[in-house]
C-alpha positions as CSV (number, residue, x, y, z in Angstrom):
1,X,140.7,113.3,107.4
2,X,141.3,109.9,106.0
3,X,138.7,108.2,103.7
4,X,138.2,105.5,106.4
5,X,137.3,108.1,109.0
6,X,134.9,109.8,106.6
7,X,133.3,106.5,105.9
8,X,132.8,105.8,109.6
9,X,131.0,109.1,110.0
10,X,128.5,108.4,107.1
11,X,126.3,105.9,109.1
12,X,127.3,107.5,112.5
13,X,125.9,111.0,111.8
14,X,122.2,109.9,111.1
15,X,122.4,107.7,114.2
16,X,123.5,110.6,116.4
17,X,120.9,112.8,114.8
18,X,118.2,110.2,115.7
19,X,119.4,110.0,119.3
20,X,119.5,113.7,119.7
21,X,116.1,114.1,118.1
22,X,114.5,111.7,120.5
23,X,116.1,113.4,123.5
24,X,115.1,116.9,122.5
25,X,111.8,116.0,120.9
26,X,109.8,117.3,123.9
27,X,112.1,119.7,125.7
28,X,113.3,121.6,122.6
29,X,110.9,120.8,119.7
30,X,112.4,123.6,117.6
31,X,115.6,121.6,117.1
32,X,113.8,118.5,115.8
33,X,113.6,119.4,112.1
34,X,117.3,120.6,111.9
35,X,118.4,117.4,113.7
36,X,116.4,115.4,111.2
37,X,117.7,117.1,108.0
38,X,121.2,118.3,108.7
39,X,122.9,115.0,109.9
40,X,121.4,113.2,107.0
41,X,122.5,115.9,104.6
42,X,126.0,115.8,106.0
43,X,126.1,112.0,105.7
44,X,125.1,112.4,102.0
45,X,127.9,114.9,101.4
46,X,130.4,112.6,103.1
47,X,129.1,109.7,101.1
48,X,129.7,111.7,97.9
49,X,133.2,112.5,99.1
50,X,134.0,108.9,99.9
51,X,132.7,107.9,96.4
52,X,134.9,110.5,94.8
53,X,138.0,109.3,96.7
54,X,137.3,105.7,96.0
55,X,136.7,106.5,92.3
56,X,135.7,103.0,91.3
57,X,139.3,101.8,91.9
58,X,140.7,99.6,94.6
59,X,138.4,98.8,97.5
60,X,138.8,100.6,100.8
61,X,139.3,98.1,103.7
62,X,139.7,98.7,107.4
63,X,139.2,96.2,110.2
64,X,139.4,95.9,114.0
65,X,138.4,92.9,116.0
66,X,135.1,93.6,117.7
67,X,135.1,90.8,120.2
68,X,137.1,87.6,120.6
69,X,134.9,84.5,120.1
70,X,137.4,81.7,120.4
71,X,136.5,80.4,116.9
72,X,135.2,82.5,114.0
73,X,136.0,86.2,114.9
74,X,133.5,89.0,114.6
75,X,135.2,92.1,113.3
76,X,134.2,95.7,112.9
77,X,135.2,96.0,109.2
78,X,134.6,98.4,106.3
79,X,134.7,97.2,102.7
80,X,133.9,100.0,100.3
81,X,134.2,99.1,96.6
82,X,132.6,101.0,93.7
83,X,129.2,99.4,94.3
84,X,129.2,100.3,98.0
85,X,130.2,103.9,97.3
86,X,127.5,104.5,94.7
87,X,124.7,102.8,96.7
88,X,125.7,104.9,99.8
89,X,125.3,108.0,97.7
90,X,121.8,106.9,96.6
91,X,120.8,106.1,100.2
92,X,122.0,109.6,101.4
93,X,120.3,111.4,98.5
94,X,116.9,109.7,99.0
95,X,117.0,109.9,102.8
96,X,117.8,113.6,102.6
97,X,115.0,114.2,100.2
98,X,112.6,112.2,102.4
99,X,113.6,114.2,105.5
100,X,113.1,117.5,103.7
101,X,109.8,116.4,102.2
102,X,108.6,115.2,105.6
103,X,109.1,118.6,107.2
104,X,106.2,119.8,105.1
105,X,104.2,116.6,104.7
106,X,104.0,116.0,108.5
107,X,104.3,119.6,109.7
108,X,101.3,119.2,112.1
109,X,101.9,115.6,113.1
110,X,102.3,115.4,116.9
111,X,104.5,112.3,116.5
112,X,106.9,113.9,114.1
113,X,109.9,113.9,116.5
114,X,109.8,110.1,116.9
115,X,109.0,109.7,113.1
116,X,112.1,111.8,112.1
117,X,114.3,109.9,114.6
118,X,113.2,106.6,113.2
119,X,113.8,107.7,109.6
120,X,117.4,108.8,110.6
121,X,117.9,105.4,112.4
122,X,116.6,103.6,109.3
123,X,119.1,105.5,107.1
124,X,121.9,104.8,109.5
125,X,121.1,101.1,109.5
126,X,121.1,100.9,105.7
127,X,124.4,102.7,105.4
128,X,125.8,100.3,107.9
129,X,124.7,97.4,105.6
130,X,126.2,99.1,102.6
131,X,129.7,99.8,104.1
132,X,130.0,96.8,106.4
133,X,132.8,94.3,105.6
134,X,131.7,91.8,108.2
135,X,128.4,89.8,107.9
136,X,127.6,90.0,111.7
137,X,127.9,93.8,111.6
138,X,125.8,93.8,108.4
139,X,123.2,91.7,110.2
140,X,122.9,94.4,112.9
141,X,121.9,97.0,110.3
142,X,119.7,94.4,108.6
143,X,117.6,93.8,111.7
144,X,117.5,97.4,112.8
145,X,115.9,98.2,109.5
146,X,113.3,95.5,110.2
147,X,112.2,97.1,113.5
148,X,112.3,100.6,112.1
149,X,110.0,99.5,109.3
150,X,107.6,98.1,111.9
151,X,107.3,101.4,113.7
152,X,107.2,103.6,110.6
153,X,104.7,101.5,108.6
154,X,102.5,101.6,111.8
155,X,102.8,105.4,112.2
156,X,99.1,105.9,111.7
157,X,98.4,103.3,114.4
158,X,94.9,104.7,114.9
159,X,93.9,103.0,111.6
160,X,93.5,99.2,111.6
161,X,95.2,99.0,108.2
162,X,98.4,100.5,109.6
163,X,98.4,98.2,112.6
164,X,97.9,95.1,110.5
165,X,100.4,96.2,107.9
166,X,103.2,96.8,110.4
167,X,102.7,93.5,112.0
168,X,102.5,91.7,108.7
169,X,105.7,93.4,107.4
170,X,107.6,92.4,110.6
171,X,106.4,88.8,110.7
172,X,106.9,88.0,107.0
173,X,110.4,89.5,106.9
174,X,111.3,87.7,110.1
175,X,110.1,84.4,108.5
176,X,112.9,84.9,105.9
177,X,115.4,86.1,108.4
178,X,115.5,82.7,110.3
179,X,117.0,80.7,107.4
180,X,119.0,83.7,106.5
181,X,120.8,83.7,109.9
182,X,121.4,79.9,109.6
183,X,122.8,80.5,106.2
184,X,125.2,83.1,107.5
185,X,126.5,80.8,110.2
186,X,126.9,78.0,107.7
187,X,128.7,80.3,105.3
188,X,131.1,81.5,108.0
189,X,131.7,77.9,109.1
190,X,132.7,76.9,105.6
191,X,134.8,79.9,104.9
192,X,136.2,80.2,108.4
193,X,135.3,83.9,108.7
194,X,132.5,86.5,108.7
195,X,134.7,88.9,106.7
196,X,133.3,89.4,103.2
197,X,136.7,89.6,101.6
198,X,137.8,86.3,103.2
199,X,134.6,84.6,102.2
200,X,135.0,85.7,98.6
201,X,138.6,84.4,98.8
202,X,137.5,81.1,100.1
203,X,134.9,80.8,97.3
204,X,137.6,81.5,94.7
205,X,140.0,79.0,96.1
206,X,140.4,75.5,94.8
207,X,138.5,73.9,97.6
208,X,135.6,76.4,97.5
209,X,132.6,76.0,99.9
210,X,131.6,72.6,101.2
211,X,127.8,73.3,100.9
212,X,127.3,76.0,98.3
213,X,123.7,75.1,97.3
214,X,122.4,74.8,100.8
215,X,124.0,78.0,101.9
216,X,122.8,79.9,98.8
217,X,119.2,78.7,99.2
218,X,119.2,79.6,102.9
219,X,120.5,83.1,102.2
220,X,117.9,83.5,99.3
221,X,115.1,83.0,101.9
222,X,116.2,86.1,103.7
223,X,116.7,88.0,100.5
224,X,113.2,87.1,99.4
225,X,111.7,88.4,102.6
226,X,113.7,91.6,102.8
227,X,113.5,92.5,99.1
228,X,109.9,91.4,98.7
229,X,110.4,88.6,96.2
230,X,108.0,85.7,95.6
231,X,106.8,84.1,97.7
232,X,107.6,86.5,100.6
233,X,106.5,89.7,98.8
234,X,103.0,90.0,100.2
235,X,104.0,92.4,103.0
236,X,105.1,95.2,100.7
237,X,101.7,96.3,99.2
238,X,100.1,96.3,102.6
239,X,103.0,98.5,103.9
240,X,101.5,101.4,101.9
241,X,99.4,102.1,105.0
242,X,102.4,104.0,106.3
243,X,103.1,107.7,105.4
244,X,104.1,108.3,101.8
245,X,107.7,109.5,102.7
246,X,108.3,106.2,104.5
247,X,107.1,104.3,101.4
248,X,109.6,106.3,99.3
249,X,112.4,105.5,101.7
250,X,111.6,101.8,101.9
251,X,111.1,101.3,98.2
252,X,113.9,103.4,96.8
253,X,116.9,103.2,99.1
254,X,116.5,101.0,102.2
255,X,114.9,97.8,103.3
256,X,114.0,96.2,99.9
257,X,117.3,97.3,98.4
258,X,119.2,95.6,101.2
259,X,118.5,92.1,100.0
260,X,119.5,92.7,96.4
261,X,122.6,94.6,97.5
262,X,123.6,91.7,99.8
263,X,123.2,89.2,96.9
264,X,125.2,91.5,94.6
265,X,128.0,91.7,97.2
266,X,128.2,88.0,97.7
267,X,127.3,87.0,94.1
268,X,130.3,84.5,93.8
269,X,128.7,82.5,96.7
270,X,125.5,82.1,94.6
271,X,127.4,81.5,91.4
272,X,129.1,78.5,93.1
273,X,125.7,76.7,92.7
274,X,123.9,76.6,89.3
275,X,120.9,75.2,91.2
276,X,120.7,78.3,93.3
277,X,121.1,80.5,90.2
278,X,118.2,78.7,88.5
279,X,116.0,79.1,91.6
280,X,116.9,82.8,91.6
281,X,116.0,83.1,88.0
282,X,112.6,81.5,88.5
283,X,111.9,83.6,91.6
284,X,112.7,86.7,89.6
285,X,110.6,85.7,86.6
286,X,107.5,84.9,88.8
287,X,108.0,88.1,90.8
288,X,108.3,90.3,87.7
289,X,105.3,89.1,85.8
290,X,103.0,88.5,88.7
291,X,103.6,91.9,90.3
292,X,103.2,93.7,87.0
293,X,99.8,92.0,86.4
294,X,98.7,92.9,90.0
295,X,99.8,96.6,89.5
296,X,97.6,96.8,86.5
297,X,94.5,96.0,88.6
298,X,95.1,98.2,91.7
299,X,92.9,101.2,92.6
300,X,95.1,102.6,95.4
301,X,97.8,104.7,93.7
302,X,100.4,103.7,96.3
303,X,99.7,100.0,95.8
304,X,100.3,100.4,92.1
305,X,103.7,101.7,92.9
306,X,104.3,99.0,95.5
307,X,103.7,96.2,93.0
308,X,105.8,98.2,90.6
309,X,108.7,98.1,93.1
310,X,108.3,94.4,93.5
311,X,108.5,94.0,89.7
312,X,111.5,96.2,89.4
313,X,113.3,94.3,92.2
314,X,112.5,91.3,90.1
315,X,114.7,92.8,87.3
316,X,117.5,93.3,89.9
317,X,117.3,89.6,91.0
318,X,117.0,88.6,87.4
319,X,120.3,90.4,86.6
320,X,121.9,88.6,89.5
321,X,120.5,85.3,88.3
322,X,122.5,85.8,85.1
323,X,125.6,86.8,87.1
324,X,125.7,90.4,86.0
325,X,126.3,92.4,89.2
326,X,126.9,95.6,87.2
327,X,123.5,95.6,85.5
328,X,121.8,94.8,88.8
329,X,123.4,97.7,90.7
330,X,122.9,100.0,87.7
331,X,119.2,99.4,87.8
332,X,119.2,99.6,91.6
333,X,120.6,103.2,91.4
334,X,118.3,104.2,88.5
335,X,115.2,102.7,90.1
336,X,116.0,104.3,93.4
337,X,115.8,107.8,91.9
338,X,112.6,107.5,89.9
339,X,110.8,105.4,92.4
340,X,111.4,107.8,95.2
341,X,110.1,110.6,92.9
342,X,107.0,108.5,92.1
343,X,106.1,108.0,95.7
344,X,106.8,111.6,96.8
345,X,104.8,112.9,93.8
346,X,102.0,110.5,94.8
347,X,101.9,112.1,98.2
348,X,101.4,115.5,96.7
349,X,98.7,114.1,94.5
350,X,96.9,112.4,97.4
351,X,96.9,115.6,99.3
352,X,95.5,117.6,96.4
353,X,92.8,115.0,95.5
354,X,91.9,114.1,99.1
355,X,92.0,110.4,98.2
356,X,94.4,107.7,97.3
357,X,91.9,106.1,94.8
358,X,92.7,106.3,91.1
359,X,89.0,105.7,90.4
360,X,88.1,108.9,92.3
361,X,91.0,110.8,90.7
362,X,89.8,109.9,87.3
363,X,86.5,111.8,88.1
364,X,88.4,115.0,88.8
365,X,88.7,117.2,85.7
366,X,91.6,119.6,86.4
367,X,93.7,117.8,89.0
368,X,96.9,118.2,87.0
369,X,96.4,122.0,87.1
370,X,96.3,121.9,90.9
371,X,99.6,120.2,91.2
372,X,101.8,121.2,88.2
373,X,105.1,120.3,89.9
374,X,103.8,116.8,90.7
375,X,102.3,116.5,87.2
376,X,105.5,117.2,85.3
377,X,107.9,115.3,87.6
378,X,105.7,112.3,87.9
379,X,105.5,112.2,84.1
380,X,109.3,112.1,84.0
381,X,109.4,109.3,86.6
382,X,106.7,107.2,84.8
383,X,108.6,107.5,81.5
384,X,111.7,106.3,83.3
385,X,109.7,103.5,84.9
386,X,108.3,102.5,81.5
387,X,111.9,102.5,80.1
388,X,111.3,105.0,77.4
389,X,114.6,106.5,76.0
390,X,116.4,108.7,76.9
391,X,115.1,108.4,80.5
392,X,117.3,106.6,83.1
393,X,115.1,103.5,83.3
394,X,115.7,102.7,79.6
395,X,119.5,102.3,80.0
396,X,119.4,100.3,83.2
397,X,116.5,98.0,82.3
398,X,118.0,97.3,78.9
399,X,121.3,96.4,80.5
400,X,119.5,93.7,82.5
401,X,117.9,92.4,79.3
402,X,121.2,92.5,77.5
403,X,122.9,90.5,80.2
404,X,120.1,87.9,80.1
405,X,120.4,87.7,76.3
406,X,124.2,87.1,76.7
407,X,123.6,84.2,79.1
408,X,120.8,82.8,77.0
409,X,123.2,82.5,74.2
410,X,125.5,80.3,76.3
411,X,128.3,82.8,76.4
412,X,129.2,82.4,80.1
413,X,129.8,79.6,82.6
414,X,128.7,81.6,85.6
415,X,124.9,81.0,85.1
416,X,123.0,78.3,83.1
417,X,121.6,79.3,79.7
418,X,118.1,78.3,81.0
419,X,118.3,81.1,83.6
420,X,119.1,83.6,80.8
421,X,116.1,82.6,78.8
422,X,113.9,82.7,81.8
423,X,114.9,86.2,82.8
424,X,114.9,87.5,79.2
425,X,111.3,86.3,78.4
426,X,109.9,87.4,81.7
427,X,111.8,90.7,81.4
428,X,110.2,91.5,78.0
429,X,106.8,90.5,79.2
430,X,107.2,92.7,82.3
431,X,108.4,95.6,80.2
432,X,105.1,95.4,78.3
433,X,103.0,95.3,81.5
434,X,105.1,98.0,83.2
435,X,104.4,100.4,80.3
436,X,100.7,99.5,80.5
437,X,100.2,100.2,84.2
438,X,102.4,103.3,84.1
439,X,100.2,104.7,81.3
440,X,97.1,103.7,83.2
441,X,98.2,105.5,86.3
442,X,99.1,108.6,84.4
443,X,95.8,108.7,82.5
444,X,93.6,108.0,85.5
445,X,95.4,110.5,87.7
446,X,95.9,113.4,85.3
447,X,93.4,113.0,82.5
448,X,90.2,112.7,84.5
449,X,86.7,113.8,83.5
450,X,83.9,115.0,85.7
451,X,83.8,117.6,88.6
452,X,86.5,120.0,89.3
453,X,89.2,118.7,91.7
454,X,89.0,120.1,95.2
455,X,91.3,123.1,95.9
456,X,93.3,122.2,99.0
457,X,95.8,125.0,98.6
458,X,99.5,124.9,97.6
459,X,101.8,122.3,99.0
460,X,104.8,123.4,101.1
461,X,107.8,124.5,99.1
462,X,110.0,121.7,100.5
463,X,107.7,119.1,99.0
464,X,107.8,120.5,95.5
465,X,111.5,121.3,95.6
466,X,112.4,117.7,96.4
467,X,110.4,116.5,93.4
468,X,112.6,118.5,91.0
469,X,115.8,117.4,92.7
470,X,114.9,113.8,92.1
471,X,113.7,114.5,88.5
472,X,117.3,115.3,87.5
473,X,118.7,111.8,88.0
474,X,115.5,110.2,86.7
475,X,116.1,112.0,83.4
476,X,119.9,112.1,83.1
477,X,121.5,109.3,85.3
478,X,121.1,106.5,82.7
479,X,123.1,108.2,79.9
480,X,125.6,109.6,82.4
481,X,126.3,106.2,84.0
482,X,126.9,104.1,80.9
483,X,129.2,106.7,79.4
484,X,131.2,108.0,82.4
485,X,131.2,105.3,85.0
486,X,132.2,102.0,83.4
487,X,134.9,101.4,86.0
488,X,132.4,101.4,88.8
489,X,130.5,98.4,87.2
490,X,133.1,95.7,87.0
491,X,134.9,97.6,84.2
492,X,132.3,96.7,81.6
493,X,130.3,99.0,79.3
494,X,126.7,99.2,80.2
495,X,125.6,100.3,76.8
496,X,122.4,98.3,75.8
497,X,122.7,96.1,72.8
498,X,120.8,97.0,69.7
499,X,118.6,93.9,69.9
500,X,117.5,94.4,73.5
501,X,117.0,98.1,72.9
502,X,114.7,97.6,70.0
503,X,112.8,94.8,71.8
504,X,112.5,96.6,75.1
505,X,111.5,99.9,73.7
506,X,109.1,98.3,71.2
507,X,107.2,96.3,73.8
508,X,107.0,99.3,76.1
509,X,105.5,101.5,73.4
510,X,103.0,98.7,72.5
511,X,102.0,98.5,76.2
512,X,101.5,102.3,76.4
513,X,99.6,102.6,73.1
514,X,97.3,99.6,73.9
515,X,96.5,101.0,77.4
516,X,95.7,104.5,75.9
517,X,93.4,102.9,73.4
518,X,91.6,101.0,76.2
519,X,91.3,104.2,78.2
520,X,89.8,106.0,75.2
521,X,87.3,103.2,74.9
522,X,86.2,103.4,78.5
523,X,86.3,107.2,79.0
524,X,82.7,107.6,77.9
525,X,81.6,105.4,80.8
526,X,83.3,107.4,83.5
527,X,80.4,109.7,84.4
528,X,78.2,106.7,85.3
529,X,80.4,105.9,88.3
530,X,80.1,108.0,91.5
531,X,83.1,110.0,92.7
532,X,83.4,108.4,96.1
533,X,84.8,109.8,99.4
534,X,87.5,112.4,99.8
535,X,89.3,113.6,102.9
536,X,87.1,115.0,105.6
537,X,89.7,117.7,106.5
538,X,91.3,118.8,103.3
539,X,92.7,122.0,104.9
540,X,95.0,119.9,107.2
541,X,98.6,118.8,106.4
542,X,99.2,116.1,103.8
543,X,99.8,113.4,106.5
544,X,96.4,113.9,108.0
545,X,94.7,113.8,104.6
546,X,96.6,110.6,103.7
547,X,95.6,108.9,107.0
548,X,91.9,109.8,106.3
549,X,92.2,108.5,102.7
550,X,93.6,105.2,103.9
551,X,90.9,104.8,106.6
552,X,88.1,105.6,104.2
553,X,89.2,103.9,101.0
554,X,87.7,100.4,101.6
555,X,84.3,101.6,102.9
556,X,83.9,104.1,100.1
557,X,84.7,101.7,97.2
558,X,84.2,98.2,98.6
559,X,86.3,95.3,97.5
560,X,88.3,96.7,94.5
561,X,88.4,93.2,93.0
562,X,84.6,93.3,92.4
563,X,83.8,97.0,92.3
564,X,82.0,98.0,89.1
565,X,84.3,100.5,87.5
566,X,83.9,100.3,83.7
567,X,86.1,103.4,83.2
568,X,89.3,101.6,84.3
569,X,91.3,100.5,81.2
570,X,93.0,97.9,83.4
571,X,89.8,96.0,83.8
572,X,89.4,95.9,80.0
573,X,93.0,94.8,79.4
574,X,93.0,92.0,82.0
575,X,89.4,90.8,81.5
576,X,88.5,87.9,83.8
577,X,92.0,88.0,85.2
578,X,91.4,91.4,86.8
579,X,89.5,90.1,89.9
580,X,92.4,87.7,90.7
581,X,95.2,90.2,90.0
582,X,93.5,92.9,92.1
583,X,94.0,90.7,95.2
584,X,97.5,89.5,94.5
585,X,96.3,86.2,92.9
586,X,94.9,85.2,96.3
587,X,98.3,84.4,97.8
588,X,97.3,86.0,101.1
589,X,94.3,83.7,101.1
590,X,96.5,80.7,100.5
591,X,98.8,81.6,103.4
592,X,95.7,82.2,105.5
593,X,94.5,78.6,104.8
594,X,97.9,76.9,105.0
595,X,99.6,78.7,107.9
596,X,97.4,81.3,109.7
597,X,94.4,79.1,110.4
598,X,96.3,76.1,111.5
599,X,98.4,78.2,113.8
600,X,95.3,79.8,115.3
601,X,93.7,76.4,115.7
602,X,96.8,75.1,117.4
603,X,96.7,78.2,119.7
604,X,93.1,77.6,120.6
605,X,93.9,73.9,121.4
606,X,96.8,74.9,123.6
607,X,94.6,77.4,125.4
608,X,92.0,74.8,126.0
609,X,94.5,72.3,127.3
610,X,96.0,74.9,129.5
611,X,92.7,76.0,131.0
612,X,90.7,72.8,131.1
613,X,93.5,70.2,131.7
614,X,96.6,71.8,133.3
615,X,94.6,74.2,135.4
616,X,92.3,71.4,136.6
617,X,95.3,69.5,138.1
618,X,96.6,72.7,139.6
619,X,93.2,73.5,141.1
620,X,93.0,69.9,142.4
621,X,96.4,70.1,144.0
622,X,95.3,73.2,145.9
623,X,91.9,71.9,146.9
624,X,93.0,69.3,149.5
625,X,95.1,71.8,151.5
626,X,92.3,74.3,151.3
627,X,89.8,71.8,152.7
628,X,92.1,70.8,155.5
629,X,92.7,74.4,156.3
630,X,88.9,75.0,156.4
631,X,88.5,72.1,158.9
632,X,91.3,73.3,161.1
633,X,90.0,76.9,161.0
634,X,86.6,75.7,162.2
635,X,88.2,74.0,165.2
636,X,89.8,77.4,166.2
637,X,86.7,78.9,167.9
638,X,88.6,81.2,170.4
639,X,86.5,79.8,173.3
640,X,88.8,78.8,176.3
641,X,86.2,76.4,177.8
642,X,86.0,74.5,174.5
643,X,89.8,74.2,174.4
644,X,89.9,72.9,178.0
645,X,87.1,70.4,177.4
646,X,88.9,69.1,174.3
647,X,92.1,68.9,176.3
648,X,90.4,66.8,179.1
649,X,88.7,64.6,176.5
650,X,92.0,64.0,174.8
651,X,93.6,63.2,178.1
652,X,90.9,60.6,179.0
653,X,91.3,59.0,175.5
654,X,95.0,58.8,176.0
655,X,94.7,57.3,179.5
656,X,92.2,54.7,178.3
657,X,94.5,53.8,175.4
658,X,97.5,53.5,177.7
659,X,95.5,51.1,180.1
660,X,94.5,49.0,177.2
661,X,98.0,48.7,175.9
662,X,99.3,47.9,179.4
663,X,96.6,45.2,179.9
664,X,97.3,43.7,176.6
665,X,101.0,43.5,177.5
């Protein structure tokens, strides 16, 4: 079978699995789990085969016209270069792990068939985005992911948090998709095609694009929404109300990775405008530092990881802002492995502790002994997140900092030197903060003091097995990539420079040591704070425990920004900034004041005008015929004598009128 045919099957198999799972979910429930796992696993195997055949060499292109438009054609096209091949492998790996993990995590969930089908459809849509060579076909996968995220984030729709989070995720990402769509049409209009290869050829030609800055900024709005970059990042922390496997899929391999991948694929379009590159650098810097500060102040373990994802995506957009696509995709692959591991390990931890609160976990003395697999694998993932050598995050993050240092020195014309300095300074500060919140999470989750952790029994084998599978790339991928895969990353070596390696590792170690010192200072105060609530039904499957933890978190602990928890080292490190960082620096409140309240006020005004003004005229227009009808109805008595008398009276009146008219004549 040709490579093109194999590539077509990669997104098609999960789609067929999703369709079959929905059809057989009720009639043959025994087939649901195989239909969830096997097509995704087969797609992963085929993605590996396609990557091996592509080998980082010449791109694989295939095209057929989808529909005649009379102007700019829409074509069903594949464009698989080294980046696309590697990202597809990542998507297949994480999706397969998520499906396997979910068979145990949601084993008693009555809505598992629809959940598994949506995960498969989500995977298929992302693979379509990765392999697509036409922007309109890419847009189909882009939008399908949006609707899948809406349903999956709202899986626990019984809880108000899940309902609100799914709606917020959908609306915020759609807010970015509107200018994104306009930008796609403008780009195709300038280039004369939706084909990615033709667009890149038009950018490289002497004429170039007619409106590069406008197009780039419009596209960046969609990227900011999909990849949760400032100022459209606020949906991602709230999306943690969905099941943990969904969080792993969204944060590691789909949805948020789509925007960064799109920018990497069309990077020459953005490079055509230095203004757009500067905007991208500022967006990345604000996203990195702000999200890292917010992560240091969160109590919900999944919200810590959510803000961490936003910050690591900031590294990716920072690498793109300094025109280094190789570093961006390298960190995308590295981050995908260890972030999926972090979320799936967090799911095991939430099930074991019966709560998603780090404050409560810090009061459990032997939690790490209850979940040894999650303890060791999460430790590996946190070390990778903190960029400690030799874990994968060290190599990929340092490649981003090295690219920023190169541009800051004025060694390239593809990006302004100011963008390099912006990304470099923000990246180093974020490295310090990342190590701090990673250390804080590990200490609060696994080094608690107080009562014994509740014993909820062993987790399913599938859940623990997946953790060790993902621990391998989290530990070894970085060193393997920069040594063996230079041809896949624009032919450049990704070995970090000595300067960035020393700086990055140094600030990471400082962040970890300072946080450990703060934790030691506050540990003595831990016993003074009550434990808080845990799951009401710890014997149920992990999904039920998580849903109960989400529903009970706020009533049990109150507003985390003001909750008195002196045992939290994050509160000591941030000081008065903690209360602002815990609520995302009040950005949701700003949006509430600037957009939500005016829209609601406008809706109330429209409702008033509709009911009191428009309906008044409508009611008035119907009143006169109604009154006339009432009068006529009263005249219809059904009495024949009355009708004859009225007839005679009318005849007399007409006769008299005729005589008067004749006399007058």
